N, C-alpha and C positions, 0 to 999 in steps of 0.2 A: 413373563414377558414384559408386563407393565412396569415391574420394578427395574428391569434392565433399561427400559426407555427412560425412566425417571433418572436413573444413575447416569445415563449417557448425557442427558440434558444438563444435570448438575455438573458433570465433568466439563462440558463445553463452556458453561458460564464461568466456572471456577478457573478455566484455562486462561482467562484474561485476554479476550480477543482484540482489545484496543491496542493502539500503538501510542503509549503515553508521551513520548518525547515530541510527537507530532501533534497529538490531540489537543484540542482546547481542553482546559481543565474539567469542564463540565461533561465532556464526552465519556471519559472513562468512569464516571459516576452513574452513567445510564445503563439500563438493562441491555443485554446482548440478545438480538433476535436473529435466528438463522432460518431461512426458508430454502427448501430444496424439494425436488421431486421425490427423492428417496434418501433414507438415512440408514446406515448400518453401523453397529458398534461392536467392538471386541473389548469388553471390560477388562479381561485378563491382560491384554496387551496395551491397555490405556489408549485405544485408537478409535476414532470416530471418522466415518467417511460420509460426506454429504454429496450427493450426485444430482446433476440435472438442474439447470437454471438456479444456481446457488446465489443467494443474496444474504450477506451478513450486514446488519445495521447495529450501530451503537452510537447514539448521539448523532453527530454529523459524519461519522465514519461509515463508509459503505464499501464492501468488497463484493464484486460480481465475478463469478467463475462458473465453469462447467462442473468443476469438482473442488471440494475443500477437504483436506485431510488434516486432522488435529491429533497430535500424539505427544505423550510425555514419556520420559524414561521411568524406570522402576522407582527411583528415589524421588521422583517428581521435581528434580532440579532443572532438567532440560525440557523445554516446551517448544514445539515447532508447529507452525501452521503452514500448510502448502496449498496455495490456490492455483489451479491450472485452468487454462481456457485459450480461446483463439481471438483475442487475448483475455487474460484475467485482468480486472481493473481494480484500482484502489482510489478512492477519493476521500478527502477530509478537509474540513475547515480549520485553518491555522489560527493561532492566537491573534494574528494581525487581521483576522476577518477575511482573508483571501484563501481560496481553495488550493490544495495541492492534489495533483493527479499523477498516478503511476499506472503503467500497463506493461504486460509482458506475457509470454506464453506460460511462465511459471513465476509466481511471487511467493518467496519463502520468507517467513518472519520467525526469527529465533528470538524468543522472548527473553531468555537468560542473558544473551549478549546484546540485546536491543539493536539487532541488525536486520535490515531488510535487504534481500537479494532478489533482484529481478533478472530473469534470464530468458533469452530468446526474444528478439525484437523489443528490447526493453526501452521504456521511455519514462522520464521523470520530469514533471513540469510544474512550475508555480509562477504566477504573475507574468506569463509570457516567456520566461526563461525556460529553456528546455535542454535536456541531455538525452541523447539516444545512443544505443550501442547494443552489442550482443548481451553484455552483462553489466548491470549497475549494482554496486554494493553501497549501501548507505548505513552508516553507524549513527543512530539517532542520538546517542549520548554525546559523542564527540563532534557531531555534525560534519563528518567526513564522507565524501562521495568518491568512489573509485569506479570509473567506467572503462570498459574494455571492448574492443572490437573482436570479431571472430578470427581465429587463426586460419580457419578453413575456407574463408571467402574474403571478398573485398569489403565486407561490412566493417566500417570504421566508426569511431566515436565522433559524434557530431554534437557540438554545443552551440546553442543560440542564446545570446544575451541581449535583452532589450535595454535601450538607453534609459537612464534614470529620468523621471519626470521632474520638472522644475518645482521647487517648493511652493510657488504661488498658485499652484493648481492648474497651470496651463497644460492641456493635454495634447497640444499640437506637436506632431513629430518634429524633431530638430531641423530637418531639411526644409520642411514646409514653413517653419517659423523663420528660418533664415531668409527664405525667398520673400516672405511677406514683409520682413524688416527692410529688405533691399528696395522695395517699391516705394 
């Protein structure tokens, strides 16, 4: 039993739980620590399931979920992590020093294709800019986002873009700045 647990932990660490295109370069050089209430592994199927108050940390990256499933195919070429919760959340510090946040009922990370798919009340946010919808697909390599509403409801895609701050560091919102200039 102890050997199976050791093999499961080695499998999880070797799985590469970081998201390299989003991570600061130091993040994916850090150890991966997974906390959960329970863990079960099926070594023959290359499957590990972490249940209950799951927290995955690697550098500045943190995933919180009710359940995390990690699986590879037989030839170890396709690796998929699936975090589920109400919602599951993902946070990470970007190279620019600002955090990125995502949440959804399910967050699926396909390591081979560098694709993050958030489904069910999905939100992706950075620096106040925000995209929400039923499903958000983000290709980390090409930096492409595709957001979709739900066909079965009135849930539509909503995008909120914040105005750019002025280069001289003025943090005053544009409408307040204009009013103070008029005085």
